[in-house]
N, C-alpha and C positions, 0 to 999 in steps of 0.2 A: 641274235640270235640264228643260228641255223637249224634248219628241221630237215631233216632228210626223209623221205617215206617213198618206201619200196624200191629202191634207188639198185639197179640193175646196169651192168654195162657189159657187153658182149665185143670181142674182135673177132668175125670169124666164128669159128669152132669155139673159142677159148672165152670163159667166162672169168674177166677181170674181177667184178664184182656183182656179187648176189644175193637181190631180194634185203638191201643193208636199210636200216632205218636208226635211226638216232636223233637227240635234241641237244646242241650243244649251248648251254643258258648262257647268260650275261652273269658280271658280277662274282666268274670265278676262273682259272685258267683248266681249261678241257685239254689232257695230253690223248696224243692218238698215236699207239703204237701196232706193229706186227713184224714180223718177218719179210724179209724183202720177197718181193712177188706176190704181198696178202691182199694188195688195193689199195693202201696209203694213197700213193701217190694219183690214182685214177680218181678216187674220192674226191680228193682235194681240188683237183681240175674240172671236176664235175661243179663242184659248189662255185666256182667262180666261170662258169661258162666256158672253159678251155674246152670239153669233150661233153658233147650232149648225149641222156642216157638212154640206154635202150629202153627200157622202163622205169617206172617213178616219176618223182620230181626231189628236188631240192630248193627250199627258199632259205633266202638269206634277208634278214629283218622285214620278213614277211610278205617279199616276192622273189621270182626268178631272177639270180644277179643280171640278165640282160634286159631285164625292164625298168633296170634304176638308171635314173637319166644322167645322175652323176656318180656313177660306181663307187669312183677314188673317195669320195664323200663318204659312203656307205660301207667300205668293203677293203680294208688294207691287204695285200697279200703277199707273200715272199715264198716263190714256187722254184724261179730259176734265177738265181743272182745271176748267171751270165747271160742273161737275157739285156744285154744293154748293148746299145753303138761302143766299138771299143775306141775312135777314135775322140770321141767326146770327153770332155773333164765332168767328174761328179756333178759339178755346180751346173753345166748345162744340161745333162743330163735329167736332172731334178725339175731347172725351170723348164725347158722343154715338155716334163710330165706337167707341171703343173698348170701351162697354158693351155694345155686341154680342157681344165675344169677350171678354171679362172682364176686358180689359188694364186696368193700376192706371194710377190719376191719374200718378202718377211717369213713366211711358214716355210719356204725354202731354207733361209737362213737360221731358223730356228729347228730343222730336222737334220741339218748339217753340224750343229753345233752339239743336239743330242745323242747323236750316234758318233761322235768324235772322229767325224771327218773333217773339220776344219782344217788340219795342216795339209790335207791332201786336196781338198776339194776341187782345187784347178788345175790337178793332174788329171791325164786321159787315165781313162778308167781298164784300159789295155795292160796298164802298166801295173795295175793293184795286184796284192795279195788277194789269196782265199779270203784271208778274215776281212780284209777293206771292202774284199767286193761284196760279201754279205751284210757287212754293216752299211752298206749303199742300196740293198735291196731291203736292208729293214726300212732304211730312210724312204725309201718310196712305198713300202705300204704303209707308213705313219703319215705319210705328205697331204691327205685330206683329214686329217684329225677325224679318222672314223671312227664308227662305233663298233663294228665288227674288223679284228684282226686275224689274221690267218697265216701260220708261219713255219714252213716244211724245213724242218734241222737247221733251226736260225744260229745253232754255236758252231756249225761245221766251220772248221777253220778257224775259230777264234783260239786265242790265248785266254788262259784263265780270269784275268782281268775282264775281257769281254764276256766268258762264260757269266759270269757273275752279273754282269751288266745285264743281259737278257733276261735274268732269271729273275732281277729286282725290277725291269721292264714289263714284263709280263705279268707280274703280280702287282706292279703298281696302275697297269690299264687295268686289269680286272677289279681292282679297290676303285675304280673311278665308275665302275657300273656298265665296263665294257664288256663285248663276248668276245674271249681270246682262246684261240684253236690253236695248238702244237704239235709237231713230231718231233722227236729226235731219239736217236739209237741210244742217248747216253742215259742209262737206268737211273745212276744217282743222281743226277742233274733232273730228271724227272720227277723222282720222288723229293725232292727239294720245292719243286716248281709247281707242279701240278696237284690240284684240288680233287679231279675227278679223273677218270682213263675211260675212254675208249679204245679195247682191243681188237683188231679186225685179223684174221686168220683164213688164208684162201678164199678172200672175199666175202665172208660171213663175219659178224660181229660175235664176238664169243666173248666178251665182257663188256659191260658197260655199267658204271658204278665209283663210287666215290672211291680214292685211292687208299685209304685206309680197310674198305671191307674188301678190295682187289685183295691186296695182302692177307687180310686175315682167311676168307674163303681157300688159301691155299697153305694154309698153318698145319705144317707137320711138324710133330716134336722132333728135333734134330738136336744132338748132343756128339761133343767133343771130348773124346777120352782118351787119357795116356794111361797105358797099362805095358807090362813086359809080357803080358800074356795075351794079345789080341785075341788070335783064332778060338781061344778054350772061352773068354768072356762071349766072345758072338754066339760059340755052342750054349753056352749059357741062357743065351737070352733068343732060344730058337722060337722061331714064330712066324706067321706067316707075312705079317706086316711090318715085321723088324728085318732093317738091312744094313749093312755097313760096308763103309770105304776105308781102306788104311790108308790115308795120306800121306804118312812119311814113317819111318818107322817107329812101332810103338804110337803111332795114333789114332784112333778110330774116329770118323762120323757113322754115328748111328742112327739111324730112324726109324722113328714109330715105335719107342719106348722111353718112359718119362724116366730121368734122372734119378729119382728113388727107387726104381723099377732096376735098373743097372747095377745103383750101388747096393741093391740087395741080393741080384744074382751073384756080383763080385764077392761079397759077404760071403754066401755061402759056400761058394765053390774057394775062399780063401785066396782069392785073385787081387793082387796087388792093383788099386787104381789108385795114381797121383796126381790125376787132373779131370774134373768133371764140371764141364761147363755146357749150360745150356745157351743154342744161338737162335738169335731171332729173324725170323724168316724177313729176307730184303723185297723190296720192289722185283728186282732182277730174278731173285729165285723165285717170285710169285709166277712172273711175264715167260720163264721158261717152261715153268710147268703147264700153263695155259697155253701155251703155242706147241709144246714137243711135236704134237701131229700135224702141226701146220707149216713146217717149215719146208720151204720148196729146196732151199738150195743150203745142204746141211754138210758140215765141215768134221774132219776126223779130230777128235779127242785126242790130247796130250794122255799117253799111256799112264793111268792111274789101278792099283790093287784092288778091285773092288771084292771082298769078302762076303759071301751069302749065311747069314746066320743058321747054324747048325751042319754047314759044313766046314769039314775041317782042311780041304784042300782049298778055301778060298777060291773057286774058278771065277777067272777072269771074266768079264763082259765083250 
């Protein structure tokens, strides 16, 4: 179990993490999400004692990380897969790590097989691909057979087979009653892996709930509509809660109006509608809605033509 209470971290005038409290429970996969600069990495580093909090505290399996006599046996962490002596082989790196905790060679061989490193185990780490480096980092995290596993972007650089393997690994560890805490920028993968989500933005927790509740909490009715008269249809739906984007010629994405209401408005105005498809909110949709005001580094969207309900001109954003 991981328990953070009033956790804060400041670097001079900059506050990276501000009064964060949460609990990561065993027996489930807890996802940790947030925009770049939100405080994810800083929080994870404080959990394993790499950064000292300015205030507050965090306990892992009931005590601060630094107080565990054999931390590899308590907590396995992948935070930086590149933190390896590049001239060592994967096997020798794992042997060296195991020696610090009295972990037998058999366990080294076990994690090499588990992570798919056997074909490259005797090769120098400096020649590893990004994906193989990630596998080695996961092998180190699992070396002590820990009860708590923390993985920061574990699928980074992995091929589809590797991504699937990490998903099964995380869920398998949780099914054994272990605490699994992981971050990822792949929303589709997080949606299939995590049971619970903690979302951080600008150093503060903005969501802490089962993944189904996070998605349901951002549920806004959205419908794809194909029509030859998009602007006329949106005029018929005019209202403060209704908006639409013309995704392509004749294809609207309407938010804030039920499909039946759209159909009735089209019928009343004798507007031909030849597709009416309700859209299910995805984790990515929910995440973007939650964090839209907490993005520190914002990219420019590709141009789309927004159409405001009740506006014949369809003024762009």
